N, C-alpha and C positions, 0 to 999 in steps of 0.2 A: 504495500498501501504506500509504504515511502516510497517508493522510487515513481512510482505511477505518479504521489501524490506534487514530486519536482517535475520529472520530463514536461507534465500537465501543465501544471503552472509555466516550467521555460517555453515552451510549445506556442502556448495561449499566448504570452506575453510578445514571441518577438513576431509574433502574425501580428500583432492590437500594432508595435513599434512599425514596423513593414505601412501599414496599412492608414494609419497616422497619418506617418508620411507621405506618404499617395495622395489622400486627399488633400493634404496642407500642401499645396505641390501645386495639386487639379485646380485648388480656388475653390473645395465642396467645400471647407472650413473656415471659421476665423477664432482662432481659439482664442484663451485670454496670457499671453506673456508672462502675464506676472503670475499667475498659482503655475504655471511649468517651473519657472524660478524658483519660487517656494516649495516648491514639490523635492523639482534637486534639492537645497541645502537643507529642506526641512526629514529628508527618507534614505539622507547622507550622515544625518547625522543620530537618525535613529538604528543606524544599520551601524555606526561606529559606539556610540554605547550600549546595545545588543550585545556588540559580542566580548564586550569591557565587561560589563553587567554581569555577565558569568565565562562558562568553560563550555562554549560556543561555537560552535561556524557556522561557515556560509549557506550553511545546505541547511540547517536544524530553523532557519529565517526563508529560506527562497521566495518567499513574497516581496523581504524588503531587500532581498538579496536582488533579484533583477528588475525592482524597481529600483534601485539606484543605475541601471541600463537606460529604462524605458527611458525614467523624465529628463536625466539631462540630456537622452537623443534628440528627446520629440525641444526641449529648451532651445535645443542648435536650431532642431527645424527652424520652428516656431520663430525665431529671432533672422533667423536668415529667410526664411520662405513664408512670414504673416504677413498682413493689410498694416495699416497700421491702425484698421481697433484691437489689433494686436499688443499693440504699445501698451507702456506700465504708463499709469496715472498716479495722482498725488493719492489716490484710495488705496489704489496698489504696492505704493512707497510706503504706506504706512501701515500694513500687513507685513512688510516685507522686515521694516526695518525692527517689530516683532517677534518674528525669526532671526536678526543676529543680536536679540536682548540677552534670546539663548544660547545660543551656542554662547558670548560673552560669556554668560552664568555657566554653563560647561568650564568653559578656558578657569574660568579660576577655585568653582568647588571637584571638581570632580567627579560629581555628585551621580555618578550613569541612571539610576534609576530614576529618580524628579528625571535631570533633560530626558530621559525619555517616555517620562508625563508629559514633560511640559511640550514634546515636539509634538506628540499628538495632538496636542492643541492645536499644535500649529497646522497639522493633517487637514486640520478640519478647515481652521481659517483659511487656508490656500483654497478653500471651494469658493471663497465668497468672492474674487473680481468676476469668479465665469455667472454665479449666481446671481452678482448685480447688474453684470451684463442681460441676463437673459429676461431681469425684469423690467430693467430701464426698459431695453428696447420689443419689450416683448415679440421675441425671434430666435432661435434655437438657434446657437453655429456650432454644436459639437452632433458629431455623430451618436446614433444609439450602436452601431453594433460595436463599438471600440471600449465605449462605455459597459453595454451588458455585459461586454468578456473580458470591464475589471473590476464587475460583481461575479463572473466566475472566476479568476485565479485566485481571489483569497478565497475562496471557499475547496477550492482544492488545498489551497498550501496549509490547511489546519490539517486536515493528514497528515504532515509532516514538520506543521511548527512544534516549539521546544520552549517552550518554558512560557512564562506571563505574560513574557510582554513579546512575544512572536506573535500567541494566541492573541496579545491588544491591540498588537500591528491590521490585523489580518481580521479580525471583526470588528474595530475603527473605519476599516477599508469599506466594507463590505454594507455597515450602515451608511457613511456618506454616498457613496457609490448609488445605493440603492434612494437616498432622500434627490440625489439628484436630478434621477432617470424618473423620477414622480418626478419635481419639476419641471424636464426636460416632456415628458409629456404631459402635463398641464400647459405649456404655455404651448405647445401642436393641437392641441386637444380648443384651444383656446383662439387662438389665432384664427384656425379652420372655421368655430359658429365666428368666430366678425366678419369672416369673410363672406359669410352663406346670409348673411342677415343684409 
């Protein structure tokens, strides 16, 4: 079951990375750059603090491990191929500042457990730019297939996760992505209703 989990999560993430970049290059999506930058810093910190907290390896938190590859690659792709709506706003800068404060906290305290939990809160805050954009524009600029894959991967990762922090990482991802998918669906449904009126 552990091998199935690791292979499944890795393959899903590779597929999602390729698909997301393809849609970005084709201008089918307009992702929020700030969200992906925050994800990159926070996911990296989450993995560092997870590995430092106990005697775990990269495969013991496969979701966090492959997420580092995923979010950094997507961040670079959005910075290169994203349109003007993908640029960082003042709101996004405020969120990024909070991320950096947590990194500074960790540097000075070396408290891996508390820092990891703070990072999980940042990974929740990282969704704010895309949520703000969805609510302001009332248009869904995010691909359903990608986010559904991002919901399935942490479910599979629970089969191989070791330790509390790995479980918290996956469960937080499931909840956040699930709620974002509901918002995206609501935007799609209400948008279609308003065009029919």
